N, CA and C atoms of all chains as a GROMACS GRO file, in nm:
protein
  612
    1UNK      N    1  21.285  12.697  13.238
    1UNK     CA    2  21.231  12.624  13.123
    1UNK      C    3  21.313  12.647  12.999
    2UNK      N    4  21.343  12.776  12.974
    2UNK     CA    5  21.400  12.811  12.849
    2UNK      C    6  21.556  12.742  12.857
    3UNK      N    7  21.609  12.754  12.975
    3UNK     CA    8  21.744  12.686  12.994
    3UNK      C    9  21.742  12.544  12.963
    4UNK      N   10  21.643  12.479  13.025
    4UNK     CA   11  21.646  12.336  13.012
    4UNK      C   12  21.620  12.294  12.869
    5UNK      N   13  21.535  12.369  12.793
    5UNK     CA   14  21.515  12.347  12.652
    5UNK      C   15  21.639  12.363  12.570
    6UNK      N   16  21.711  12.481  12.613
    6UNK     CA   17  21.843  12.506  12.531
    6UNK      C   18  21.938  12.389  12.554
    7UNK      N   19  21.934  12.344  12.693
    7UNK     CA   20  22.031  12.231  12.723
    7UNK      C   21  22.004  12.106  12.641
    8UNK      N   22  21.870  12.079  12.628
    8UNK     CA   23  21.820  11.954  12.564
    8UNK      C   24  21.860  11.964  12.410
    9UNK      N   25  21.849  12.091  12.350
    9UNK     CA   26  21.878  12.113  12.216
    9UNK      C   27  22.034  12.104  12.191
   10UNK      N   28  22.110  12.144  12.295
   10UNK     CA   29  22.255  12.141  12.292
   10UNK      C   30  22.291  11.987  12.283
   11UNK      N   31  22.238  11.913  12.382
   11UNK     CA   32  22.283  11.770  12.393
   11UNK      C   33  22.240  11.683  12.268
   12UNK      N   34  22.118  11.712  12.209
   12UNK     CA   35  22.074  11.644  12.093
   12UNK      C   36  22.159  11.674  11.974
   13UNK      N   37  22.203  11.805  11.962
   13UNK     CA   38  22.296  11.843  11.856
   13UNK      C   39  22.426  11.778  11.877
   14UNK      N   40  22.475  11.771  12.011
   14UNK     CA   41  22.605  11.708  12.029
   14UNK      C   42  22.605  11.559  12.002
   15UNK      N   43  22.496  11.493  12.029
   15UNK     CA   44  22.496  11.345  11.994
   15UNK      C   45  22.494  11.319  11.840
   16UNK      N   46  22.414  11.391  11.777
   16UNK     CA   47  22.420  11.385  11.624
   16UNK      C   48  22.545  11.417  11.561
   17UNK      N   49  22.610  11.529  11.621
   17UNK     CA   50  22.761  11.561  11.570
   17UNK      C   51  22.845  11.451  11.594
   18UNK      N   52  22.854  11.405  11.716
   18UNK     CA   53  22.951  11.290  11.739
   18UNK      C   54  22.922  11.164  11.669
   19UNK      N   55  22.799  11.146  11.663
   19UNK     CA   56  22.762  11.022  11.584
   19UNK      C   57  22.813  11.024  11.440
   20UNK      N   58  22.789  11.143  11.375
   20UNK     CA   59  22.832  11.164  11.248
   20UNK      C   60  22.984  11.155  11.234
   21UNK      N   61  23.056  11.208  11.327
   21UNK     CA   62  23.198  11.209  11.328
   21UNK      C   63  23.248  11.058  11.340
   22UNK      N   64  23.189  10.983  11.431
   22UNK     CA   65  23.230  10.834  11.450
   22UNK      C   66  23.217  10.760  11.319
   23UNK      N   67  23.099  10.792  11.245
   23UNK     CA   68  23.069  10.716  11.115
   23UNK      C   69  23.171  10.753  11.015
   24UNK      N   70  23.211  10.878  11.009
   24UNK     CA   71  23.334  10.916  10.912
   24UNK      C   72  23.454  10.843  10.942
   25UNK      N   73  23.500  10.850  11.076
   25UNK     CA   74  23.615  10.800  11.127
   25UNK      C   75  23.629  10.647  11.096
   26UNK      N   76  23.513  10.568  11.120
   26UNK     CA   77  23.509  10.432  11.097
   26UNK      C   78  23.519  10.406  10.941
   27UNK      N   79  23.459  10.487  10.866
   27UNK     CA   80  23.452  10.472  10.714
   27UNK      C   81  23.594  10.498  10.657
   28UNK      N   82  23.663  10.591  10.718
   28UNK     CA   83  23.803  10.626  10.668
   28UNK      C   84  23.894  10.508  10.712
   29UNK      N   85  23.871  10.435  10.822
   29UNK     CA   86  23.961  10.331  10.870
   29UNK      C   87  23.942  10.214  10.781
   30UNK      N   88  23.818  10.187  10.732
   30UNK     CA   89  23.781  10.070  10.652
   30UNK      C   90  23.717  10.135  10.521
   31UNK      N   91  23.794  10.181  10.433
   31UNK     CA   92  23.749  10.261  10.330
   31UNK      C   93  23.676  10.180  10.225
   32UNK      N   94  23.558  10.213  10.181
   32UNK     CA   95  23.492  10.152  10.066
   32UNK      C   96  23.439  10.267   9.987
   33UNK      N   97  23.474  10.278   9.870
   33UNK     CA   98  23.450  10.403   9.785
   33UNK      C   99  23.297  10.433   9.778
   34UNK      N  100  23.212  10.317   9.776
   34UNK     CA  101  23.060  10.344   9.773
   34UNK      C  102  23.008  10.420   9.892
   35UNK      N  103  23.078  10.402  10.012
   35UNK     CA  104  23.019  10.466  10.128
   35UNK      C  105  23.061  10.612  10.136
   36UNK      N  106  23.174  10.654  10.071
   36UNK     CA  107  23.222  10.785  10.090
   36UNK      C  108  23.136  10.896  10.044
   37UNK      N  109  23.076  10.899   9.928
   37UNK     CA  110  22.988  11.006   9.869
   37UNK      C  111  22.866  11.019   9.966
   38UNK      N  112  22.804  10.904   9.986
   38UNK     CA  113  22.668  10.935  10.072
   38UNK      C  114  22.708  10.987  10.214
   39UNK      N  115  22.832  10.938  10.262
   39UNK     CA  116  22.868  11.002  10.394
   39UNK      C  117  22.901  11.147  10.385
   40UNK      N  118  22.964  11.192  10.269
   40UNK     CA  119  22.987  11.331  10.255
   40UNK      C  120  22.869  11.413  10.253
   41UNK      N  121  22.757  11.358  10.172
   41UNK     CA  122  22.634  11.438  10.180
   41UNK      C  123  22.560  11.433  10.317
   42UNK      N  124  22.577  11.316  10.385
   42UNK     CA  125  22.511  11.318  10.522
   42UNK      C  126  22.591  11.418  10.607
   43UNK      N  127  22.715  11.434  10.601
   43UNK     CA  128  22.788  11.516  10.671
   43UNK      C  129  22.759  11.668  10.655
   44UNK      N  130  22.738  11.691  10.524
   44UNK     CA  131  22.714  11.831  10.481
   44UNK      C  132  22.563  11.871  10.524
   45UNK      N  133  22.478  11.770  10.518
   45UNK     CA  134  22.328  11.789  10.546
   45UNK      C  135  22.295  11.782  10.706
   46UNK      N  136  22.358  11.685  10.775
   46UNK     CA  137  22.325  11.668  10.914
   46UNK      C  138  22.435  11.696  11.009
   47UNK      N  139  22.551  11.633  10.984
   47UNK     CA  140  22.659  11.634  11.096
   47UNK      C  141  22.719  11.782  11.121
   48UNK      N  142  22.748  11.853  11.002
   48UNK     CA  143  22.806  11.984  11.014
   48UNK      C  144  22.691  12.078  11.072
   49UNK      N  145  22.576  12.085  11.024
   49UNK     CA  146  22.478  12.178  11.083
   49UNK      C  147  22.460  12.133  11.239
   50UNK      N  148  22.467  12.005  11.272
   50UNK     CA  149  22.449  11.975  11.404
   50UNK      C  150  22.566  12.029  11.497
   51UNK      N  151  22.694  12.023  11.432
   51UNK     CA  152  22.805  12.082  11.503
   51UNK      C  153  22.784  12.231  11.527
   52UNK      N  154  22.727  12.308  11.425
   52UNK     CA  155  22.713  12.447  11.432
   52UNK      C  156  22.600  12.478  11.544
   53UNK      N  157  22.501  12.387  11.545
   53UNK     CA  158  22.388  12.409  11.636
   53UNK      C  159  22.441  12.383  11.785
   54UNK      N  160  22.524  12.271  11.793
   54UNK     CA  161  22.571  12.237  11.933
   54UNK      C  162  22.652  12.356  11.982
   55UNK      N  163  22.735  12.427  11.903
   55UNK     CA  164  22.822  12.538  11.942
   55UNK      C  165  22.728  12.648  11.975
   56UNK      N  166  22.626  12.669  11.883
   56UNK     CA  167  22.543  12.801  11.910
   56UNK      C  168  22.456  12.777  12.040
   57UNK      N  169  22.397  12.656  12.060
   57UNK     CA  170  22.322  12.634  12.179
   57UNK      C  171  22.409  12.642  12.297
   58UNK      N  172  22.551  12.597  12.292
   58UNK     CA  173  22.637  12.598  12.391
   58UNK      C  174  22.663  12.752  12.437
   59UNK      N  175  22.680  12.828  12.335
   59UNK     CA  176  22.702  12.971  12.370
   59UNK      C  177  22.579  13.038  12.430
   60UNK      N  178  22.469  12.994  12.381
   60UNK     CA  179  22.343  13.052  12.449
   60UNK      C  180  22.327  12.995  12.590
   61UNK      N  181  22.370  12.866  12.626
   61UNK     CA  182  22.366  12.820  12.756
   61UNK      C  183  22.465  12.917  12.851
   62UNK      N  184  22.585  12.932  12.789
   62UNK     CA  185  22.677  13.015  12.875
   62UNK      C  186  22.630  13.149  12.893
   63UNK      N  187  22.558  13.208  12.804
   63UNK     CA  188  22.508  13.347  12.818
   63UNK      C  189  22.394  13.338  12.928
   64UNK      N  190  22.292  13.238  12.907
   64UNK     CA  191  22.174  13.229  12.994
   64UNK      C  192  22.221  13.204  13.135
   65UNK      N  193  22.319  13.111  13.157
   65UNK     CA  194  22.362  13.066  13.292
   65UNK      C  195  22.470  13.157  13.355
   66UNK      N  196  22.522  13.254  13.269
   66UNK     CA  197  22.618  13.338  13.324
   66UNK      C  198  22.756  13.258  13.353
   67UNK      N  199  22.776  13.154  13.269
   67UNK     CA  200  22.894  13.064  13.295
   67UNK      C  201  23.029  13.126  13.240
   68UNK      N  202  23.025  13.221  13.158
   68UNK     CA  203  23.137  13.262  13.085
   68UNK      C  204  23.251  13.310  13.182
   69UNK      N  205  23.222  13.344  13.298
   69UNK     CA  206  23.324  13.379  13.397
   69UNK      C  207  23.400  13.258  13.472
   70UNK      N  208  23.334  13.128  13.442
   70UNK     CA  209  23.379  13.011  13.506
   70UNK      C  210  23.495  12.951  13.446
   71UNK      N  211  23.597  12.900  13.526
   71UNK     CA  212  23.705  12.838  13.471
   71UNK      C  213  23.683  12.709  13.390
   72UNK      N  214  23.593  12.635  13.443
   72UNK     CA  215  23.566  12.505  13.371
   72UNK      C  216  23.513  12.531  13.225
   73UNK      N  217  23.434  12.632  13.212
   73UNK     CA  218  23.385  12.661  13.078
   73UNK      C  219  23.502  12.706  12.984
   74UNK      N  220  23.592  12.784  13.034
   74UNK     CA  221  23.714  12.813  12.944
   74UNK      C  222  23.778  12.692  12.899
   75UNK      N  223  23.802  12.587  13.009
   75UNK     CA  224  23.874  12.469  12.965
   75UNK      C  225  23.788  12.386  12.872
   76UNK      N  226  23.651  12.403  12.890
   76UNK     CA  227  23.570  12.313  12.807
   76UNK      C  228  23.573  12.362  12.658
   77UNK      N  229  23.579  12.506  12.639
   77UNK     CA  230  23.581  12.561  12.520
   77UNK      C  231  23.706  12.512  12.433
   78UNK      N  232  23.819  12.509  12.509
   78UNK     CA  233  23.955  12.467  12.453
   78UNK      C  234  23.934  12.318  12.390
   79UNK      N  235  23.864  12.235  12.475
   79UNK     CA  236  23.850  12.086  12.428
   79UNK      C  237  23.746  12.096  12.323
   80UNK      N  238  23.654  12.182  12.312
   80UNK     CA  239  23.549  12.180  12.205
   80UNK      C  240  23.612  12.220  12.077
   81UNK      N  241  23.714  12.317  12.094
   81UNK     CA  242  23.781  12.364  11.975
   81UNK      C  243  23.865  12.250  11.918
   82UNK      N  244  23.926  12.157  11.997
   82UNK     CA  245  23.985  12.042  11.950
   82UNK      C  246  23.891  11.945  11.872
   83UNK      N  247  23.780  11.925  11.944
   83UNK     CA  248  23.680  11.833  11.885
   83UNK      C  249  23.635  11.891  11.742
   84UNK      N  250  23.613  12.020  11.741
   84UNK     CA  251  23.574  12.076  11.616
   84UNK      C  252  23.680  12.081  11.504
   85UNK      N  253  23.793  12.084  11.543
   85UNK     CA  254  23.917  12.064  11.467
   85UNK      C  255  23.922  11.926  11.414
   86UNK      N  256  23.905  11.830  11.505
   86UNK     CA  257  23.912  11.687  11.457
   86UNK      C  258  23.797  11.658  11.356
   87UNK      N  259  23.682  11.723  11.368
   87UNK     CA  260  23.568  11.704  11.274
   87UNK      C  261  23.607  11.766  11.134
   88UNK      N  262  23.677  11.886  11.155
   88UNK     CA  263  23.724  11.947  11.023
   88UNK      C  264  23.818  11.852  10.954
   89UNK      N  265  23.919  11.804  11.018
   89UNK     CA  266  24.021  11.704  10.962
   89UNK      C  267  23.958  11.588  10.894
   90UNK      N  268  23.857  11.527  10.975
   90UNK     CA  269  23.765  11.421  10.927
   90UNK      C  270  23.709  11.445  10.787
   91UNK      N  271  23.635  11.564  10.774
   91UNK     CA  272  23.564  11.602  10.665
   91UNK      C  273  23.660  11.628  10.548
   92UNK      N  274  23.778  11.688  10.573
   92UNK     CA  275  23.883  11.704  10.496
   92UNK      C  276  23.935  11.579  10.421
   93UNK      N  277  23.952  11.482  10.511
   93UNK     CA  278  23.995  11.345  10.457
   93UNK      C  279  23.896  11.283  10.369
   94UNK      N  280  23.772  11.303  10.420
   94UNK     CA  281  23.650  11.243  10.346
   94UNK      C  282  23.647  11.299  10.204
   95UNK      N  283  23.651  11.432  10.206
   95UNK     CA  284  23.650  11.504  10.071
   95UNK      C  285  23.755  11.458   9.986
   96UNK      N  286  23.872  11.449  10.046
   96UNK     CA  287  24.003  11.397   9.964
   96UNK      C  288  23.974  11.265   9.909
   97UNK      N  289  23.902  11.171   9.992
   97UNK     CA  290  23.877  11.037   9.941
   97UNK      C  291  23.767  11.023   9.835
   98UNK      N  292  23.667  11.121   9.853
   98UNK     CA  293  23.567  11.128   9.742
   98UNK      C  294  23.621  11.180   9.613
   99UNK      N  295  23.712  11.280   9.623
   99UNK     CA  296  23.750  11.354   9.505
   99UNK      C  297  23.863  11.257   9.425
  100UNK      N  298  23.923  11.153   9.506
  100UNK     CA  299  24.021  11.065   9.454
  100UNK      C  300  23.943  10.981   9.352
  101UNK      N  301  23.828  10.943   9.382
  101UNK     CA  302  23.734  10.868   9.300
  101UNK      C  303  23.789  10.717   9.246
  102UNK      N  304  23.909  10.723   9.193
  102UNK     CA  305  23.946  10.602   9.110
  102UNK      C  306  23.954  10.471   9.197
  103UNK      N  307  24.000  10.484   9.320
  103UNK     CA  308  24.001  10.370   9.394
  103UNK      C  309  23.996  10.408   9.549
  104UNK      N  310  23.951  10.320   9.632
  104UNK     CA  311  23.944  10.356   9.781
  104UNK      C  312  24.072  10.421   9.834
  105UNK      N  313  24.069  10.520   9.916
  105UNK     CA  314  24.181  10.574   9.964
  105UNK      C  315  24.241  10.469  10.069
  106UNK      N  316  24.378  10.498  10.101
  106UNK     CA  317  24.438  10.410  10.196
  106UNK      C  318  24.379  10.422  10.338
  107UNK      N  319  24.373  10.304  10.404
  107UNK     CA  320  24.292  10.308  10.539
  107UNK      C  321  24.372  10.413  10.622
  108UNK      N  322  24.291  10.485  10.686
  108UNK     CA  323  24.341  10.593  10.784
  108UNK      C  324  24.366  10.533  10.921
  109UNK      N  325  24.495  10.529  10.963
  109UNK     CA  326  24.528  10.476  11.087
  109UNK      C  327  24.548  10.578  11.195
  110UNK      N  328  24.516  10.706  11.163
  110UNK     CA  329  24.531  10.817  11.270
  110UNK      C  330  24.433  10.779  11.389
  111UNK      N  331  24.480  10.825  11.500
  111UNK     CA  332  24.408  10.801  11.619
  111UNK      C  333  24.292  10.901  11.653
  112UNK      N  334  24.230  10.943  11.545
  112UNK     CA  335  24.123  11.049  11.562
  112UNK      C  336  24.009  11.011  11.654
  113UNK      N  337  23.969  10.878  11.633
  113UNK     CA  338  23.857  10.829  11.710
  113UNK      C  339  23.893  10.819  11.857
  114UNK      N  340  24.002  10.777  11.897
  114UNK     CA  341  24.052  10.766  12.036
  114UNK      C  342  24.057  10.916  12.095
  115UNK      N  343  24.109  11.007  12.020
  115UNK     CA  344  24.133  11.144  12.064
  115UNK      C  345  23.990  11.203  12.071
  116UNK      N  346  23.901  11.182  11.986
  116UNK     CA  347  23.771  11.220  11.990
  116UNK      C  348  23.698  11.178  12.127
  117UNK      N  349  23.724  11.040  12.153
  117UNK     CA  350  23.656  10.987  12.272
  117UNK      C  351  23.696  11.053  12.396
  118UNK      N  352  23.833  11.078  12.393
  118UNK     CA  353  23.890  11.144  12.525
  118UNK      C  354  23.828  11.279  12.532
  119UNK      N  355  23.830  11.355  12.424
  119UNK     CA  356  23.778  11.492  12.422
  119UNK      C  357  23.629  11.494  12.471
  120UNK      N  358  23.537  11.392  12.423
  120UNK     CA  359  23.403  11.394  12.460
  120UNK      C  360  23.390  11.359  12.613
  121UNK      N  361  23.480  11.268  12.663
  121UNK     CA  362  23.477  11.235  12.811
  121UNK      C  363  23.517  11.355  12.891
  122UNK      N  364  23.614  11.433  12.849
  122UNK     CA  365  23.662  11.552  12.924
  122UNK      C  366  23.547  11.659  12.932
  123UNK      N  367  23.482  11.683  12.810
  123UNK     CA  368  23.377  11.775  12.799
  123UNK      C  369  23.254  11.744  12.889
  124UNK      N  370  23.222  11.610  12.891
  124UNK     CA  371  23.113  11.567  12.979
  124UNK      C  372  23.148  11.588  13.126
  125UNK      N  373  23.276  11.548  13.160
  125UNK     CA  374  23.315  11.560  13.292
  125UNK      C  375  23.312  11.706  13.350
  126UNK      N  376  23.379  11.789  13.254
  126UNK     CA  377  23.381  11.936  13.295
  126UNK      C  378  23.245  11.999  13.308
  127UNK      N  379  23.152  11.958  13.214
  127UNK     CA  380  23.009  12.027  13.215
  127UNK      C  381  22.944  11.965  13.340
  128UNK      N  382  22.946  11.834  13.373
  128UNK     CA  383  22.866  11.786  13.482
  128UNK      C  384  22.923  11.807  13.615
  129UNK      N  385  23.059  11.817  13.629
  129UNK     CA  386  23.121  11.826  13.774
  129UNK      C  387  23.149  11.978  13.801
  130UNK      N  388  23.168  12.067  13.682
  130UNK     CA  389  23.199  12.205  13.702
  130UNK      C  390  23.307  12.227  13.816
  131UNK      N  391  23.431  12.156  13.800
  131UNK     CA  392  23.519  12.154  13.906
  131UNK      C  393  23.591  12.267  13.954
  132UNK      N  394  23.598  12.378  13.857
  132UNK     CA  395  23.658  12.513  13.909
  132UNK      C  396  23.593  12.621  13.825
  133UNK      N  397  23.434  14.641  12.101
  133UNK     CA  398  23.508  14.674  12.221
  133UNK      C  399  23.525  14.833  12.237
  134UNK      N  400  23.542  14.893  12.117
  134UNK     CA  401  23.543  15.048  12.135
  134UNK      C  402  23.412  15.104  12.182
  135UNK      N  403  23.293  15.049  12.148
  135UNK     CA  404  23.168  15.082  12.187
  135UNK      C  405  23.154  15.064  12.351
  136UNK      N  406  23.208  14.950  12.386
  136UNK     CA  407  23.213  14.914  12.533
  136UNK      C  408  23.279  15.017  12.623
  137UNK      N  409  23.399  15.042  12.569
  137UNK     CA  410  23.487  15.113  12.662
  137UNK      C  411  23.482  15.263  12.624
  138UNK      N  412  23.466  15.309  12.518
  138UNK     CA  413  23.454  15.449  12.479
  138UNK      C  414  23.319  15.513  12.466
  139UNK      N  415  23.214  15.431  12.458
  139UNK     CA  416  23.075  15.481  12.424
  139UNK      C  417  22.990  15.418  12.539
  140UNK      N  418  23.051  15.346  12.638
  140UNK     CA  419  22.974  15.298  12.746
  140UNK      C  420  22.848  15.221  12.709
  141UNK      N  421  22.862  15.144  12.611
  141UNK     CA  422  22.764  15.050  12.548
  141UNK      C  423  22.802  14.901  12.549
  142UNK      N  424  22.790  14.837  12.673
  142UNK     CA  425  22.841  14.690  12.689
  142UNK      C  426  22.748  14.595  12.615
  143UNK      N  427  22.623  14.650  12.580
  143UNK     CA  428  22.536  14.556  12.505
  143UNK      C  429  22.583  14.516  12.375
  144UNK      N  430  22.663  14.602  12.311
  144UNK     CA  431  22.716  14.571  12.186
  144UNK      C  432  22.815  14.431  12.190
  145UNK      N  433  22.891  14.434  12.297
  145UNK     CA  434  22.979  14.320  12.318
  145UNK      C  435  22.907  14.196  12.347
  146UNK      N  436  22.790  14.219  12.435
  146UNK     CA  437  22.704  14.092  12.461
  146UNK      C  438  22.645  14.038  12.330
  147UNK      N  439  22.621  14.128  12.232
  147UNK     CA  440  22.552  14.075  12.108
  147UNK      C  441  22.659  14.021  12.017
  148UNK      N  442  22.775  14.097  12.002
  148UNK     CA  443  22.874  14.063  11.893
  148UNK      C  444  22.972  13.954  11.953
  149UNK      N  445  22.987  13.944  12.082
  149UNK     CA  446  23.082  13.851  12.133
  149UNK      C  447  23.044  13.709  12.088
  150UNK      N  448  22.927  13.664  12.116
  150UNK     CA  449  22.893  13.517  12.070
  150UNK      C  450  22.901  13.505  11.916
  151UNK      N  451  22.860  13.611  11.839
  151UNK     CA  452  22.866  13.601  11.692
  151UNK      C  453  23.018  13.591  11.647
  152UNK      N  454  23.097  13.677  11.726
  152UNK     CA  455  23.250  13.660  11.682
  152UNK      C  456  23.295  13.523  11.716
  153UNK      N  457  23.258  13.471  11.835
  153UNK     CA  458  23.297  13.344  11.877
  153UNK      C  459  23.269  13.234  11.768
  154UNK      N  460  23.140  13.241  11.721
  154UNK     CA  461  23.092  13.152  11.634
  154UNK      C  462  23.180  13.154  11.494
  155UNK      N  463  23.199  13.283  11.458
  155UNK     CA  464  23.274  13.308  11.333
  155UNK      C  465  23.420  13.242  11.341
  156UNK      N  466  23.482  13.269  11.465
  156UNK     CA  467  23.613  13.215  11.484
  156UNK      C  468  23.621  13.064  11.487
  157UNK      N  469  23.516  13.009  11.553
  157UNK     CA  470  23.516  12.847  11.543
  157UNK      C  471  23.499  12.806  11.407
  158UNK      N  472  23.409  12.870  11.332
  158UNK     CA  473  23.392  12.838  11.188
  158UNK      C  474  23.510  12.847  11.100
  159UNK      N  475  23.599  12.940  11.133
  159UNK     CA  476  23.732  12.967  11.066
  159UNK      C  477  23.826  12.862  11.100
  160UNK      N  478  23.830  12.819  11.227
  160UNK     CA  479  23.922  12.712  11.269
  160UNK      C  480  23.877  12.572  11.202
  161UNK      N  481  23.743  12.564  11.190
  161UNK     CA  482  23.695  12.429  11.131
  161UNK      C  483  23.731  12.426  10.991
  162UNK      N  484  23.727  12.530  10.914
  162UNK     CA  485  23.756  12.535  10.776
  162UNK      C  486  23.912  12.518  10.754
  163UNK      N  487  23.989  12.571  10.849
  163UNK     CA  488  24.130  12.555  10.845
  163UNK      C  489  24.171  12.405  10.858
  164UNK      N  490  24.099  12.340  10.972
  164UNK     CA  491  24.128  12.205  10.990
  164UNK      C  492  24.083  12.126  10.866
  165UNK      N  493  23.965  12.149  10.803
  165UNK     CA  494  23.920  12.079  10.686
  165UNK      C  495  24.002  12.079  10.571
  166UNK      N  496  24.067  12.207  10.551
  166UNK     CA  497  24.168  12.230  10.446
  166UNK      C  498  24.290  12.147  10.464
  167UNK      N  499  24.337  12.124  10.585
  167UNK     CA  500  24.447  12.059  10.623
  167UNK      C  501  24.421  11.912  10.600
  168UNK      N  502  24.317  11.877  10.642
  168UNK     CA  503  24.274  11.731  10.624
  168UNK      C  504  24.263  11.690  10.474
  169UNK      N  505  24.214  11.790  10.400
  169UNK     CA  506  24.199  11.757  10.258
  169UNK      C  507  24.338  11.767  10.180
  170UNK      N  508  24.426  11.824  10.243
  170UNK     CA  509  24.566  11.827  10.179
  170UNK      C  510  24.588  11.962  10.099
  171UNK      N  511  24.488  12.059  10.125
  171UNK     CA  512  24.506  12.190  10.048
  171UNK      C  513  24.616  12.275  10.106
  172UNK      N  514  24.631  12.260  10.237
  172UNK     CA  515  24.737  12.336  10.312
  172UNK      C  516  24.819  12.234  10.398
  173UNK      N  517  24.949  12.275  10.418
  173UNK     CA  518  25.028  12.192  10.506
  173UNK      C  519  25.034  12.238  10.644
  174UNK      N  520  25.098  12.173  10.738
  174UNK     CA  521  25.094  12.220  10.880
  174UNK      C  522  25.143  12.375  10.900
  175UNK      N  523  25.251  12.412  10.809
  175UNK     CA  524  25.298  12.549  10.823
  175UNK      C  525  25.184  12.647  10.790
  176UNK      N  526  25.106  12.601  10.685
  176UNK     CA  527  25.000  12.687  10.650
  176UNK      C  528  24.883  12.699  10.757
  177UNK      N  529  24.865  12.591  10.832
  177UNK     CA  530  24.775  12.595  10.942
  177UNK      C  531  24.829  12.694  11.042
  178UNK      N  532  24.957  12.691  11.070
  178UNK     CA  533  25.016  12.769  11.180
  178UNK      C  534  25.002  12.917  11.132
  179UNK      N  535  25.035  12.944  11.007
  179UNK     CA  536  25.026  13.071  10.947
  179UNK      C  537  24.889  13.136  10.968
  180UNK      N  538  24.791  13.065  10.928
  180UNK     CA  539  24.660  13.101  10.935
  180UNK      C  540  24.609  13.138  11.073
  181UNK      N  541  24.646  13.039  11.154
  181UNK     CA  542  24.609  13.049  11.312
  181UNK      C  543  24.666  13.174  11.372
  182UNK      N  544  24.804  13.194  11.335
  182UNK     CA  545  24.870  13.310  11.403
  182UNK      C  546  24.818  13.440  11.346
  183UNK      N  547  24.786  13.428  11.208
  183UNK     CA  548  24.728  13.545  11.144
  183UNK      C  549  24.606  13.595  11.196
  184UNK      N  550  24.532  13.512  11.257
  184UNK     CA  551  24.393  13.538  11.311
  184UNK      C  552  24.406  13.621  11.423
  185UNK      N  553  24.518  13.610  11.495
  185UNK     CA  554  24.541  13.696  11.627
  185UNK      C  555  24.616  13.822  11.604
  186UNK      N  556  24.662  13.842  11.471
  186UNK     CA  557  24.733  13.975  11.457
  186UNK      C  558  24.643  14.063  11.379
  187UNK      N  559  24.632  14.187  11.429
  187UNK     CA  560  24.541  14.287  11.356
  187UNK      C  561  24.576  14.297  11.210
  188UNK      N  562  24.488  14.278  11.122
  188UNK     CA  563  24.506  14.296  10.977
  188UNK      C  564  24.600  14.173  10.916
  189UNK      N  565  24.612  14.075  10.999
  189UNK     CA  566  24.700  13.954  10.952
  189UNK      C  567  24.610  13.879  10.852
  190UNK      N  568  24.473  13.890  10.859
  190UNK     CA  569  24.378  13.824  10.769
  190UNK      C  570  24.410  13.871  10.624
  191UNK      N  571  24.433  14.009  10.619
  191UNK     CA  572  24.454  14.068  10.478
  191UNK      C  573  24.576  14.004  10.405
  192UNK      N  574  24.681  13.981  10.491
  192UNK     CA  575  24.806  13.925  10.433
  192UNK      C  576  24.772  13.779  10.392
  193UNK      N  577  24.714  13.708  10.488
  193UNK     CA  578  24.681  13.572  10.468
  193UNK      C  579  24.586  13.549  10.339
  194UNK      N  580  24.500  13.641  10.325
  194UNK     CA  581  24.399  13.634  10.218
  194UNK      C  582  24.478  13.641  10.078
  195UNK      N  583  24.572  13.711  10.074
  195UNK     CA  584  24.660  13.716   9.952
  195UNK      C  585  24.735  13.593   9.929
  196UNK      N  586  24.787  13.537  10.046
  196UNK     CA  587  24.860  13.407  10.038
  196UNK      C  588  24.758  13.301   9.988
  197UNK      N  589  24.638  13.311  10.048
  197UNK     CA  590  24.547  13.193  10.011
  197UNK      C  591  24.503  13.202   9.867
  198UNK      N  592  24.496  13.330   9.821
  198UNK     CA  593  24.464  13.343   9.680
  198UNK      C  594  24.576  13.268   9.589
  199UNK      N  595  24.708  13.296   9.616
  199UNK     CA  596  24.811  13.245   9.558
  199UNK      C  597  24.804  13.094   9.565
  200UNK      N  598  24.778  13.037   9.687
  200UNK     CA  599  24.755  12.890   9.698
  200UNK      C  600  24.658  12.841   9.602
  201UNK      N  601  24.548  12.903   9.607
  201UNK     CA  602  24.432  12.861   9.518
  201UNK      C  603  24.465  12.860   9.380
  202UNK      N  604  24.545  12.954   9.325
  202UNK     CA  605  24.590  12.964   9.195
  202UNK      C  606  24.682  12.849   9.145
  203UNK      N  607  24.750  12.800   9.254
  203UNK     CA  608  24.845  12.690   9.224
  203UNK      C  609  24.780  12.554   9.213
  204UNK      N  610  24.658  12.541   9.287
  204UNK     CA  611  24.596  12.413   9.279
  204UNK      C  612  24.513  12.388   9.163
   0.00000   0.00000   0.00000
């Protein structure tokens, strides 16, 4: 029961985290200065705590399930590191856009959204199939 | 790790391992954010990342970061 609840909390945190990342990535691609400050506040209040909770619940799941000796979890952790790094880059760009203030930043054409989508797909596949 | 191997107390690693993992993830996140914000460049990212794996590398990088902060 505790494992199932931890898993639910992990998934809820992950959905909120990825949703917040998507919003920031789209806002940076179509920059409008009025959207940046509220997004920055939302990220600080919701998305970043959701990321930390997703990581925390993930570690708890690994400890409860004894998964830390499994190869798939090692691979998943590497991809999660990339996803967390992408979120960090997004927040950095968002902070830069908010601090610029005078005019909307140039549209961000980096493929962060696509890379994030691939990372998320690999994470879900590794966690559900546990291939090795 | 010294407690695990020299004092036969593996519980310490079970407790501190996840905490250490979270701290490392948070560190990487802040490095990525600083890069995205333009506070450090790619070489700075590499320097901080490698420094995290070298014992006491953080002390050297801390001084470098302080110099960087004074420049900004």
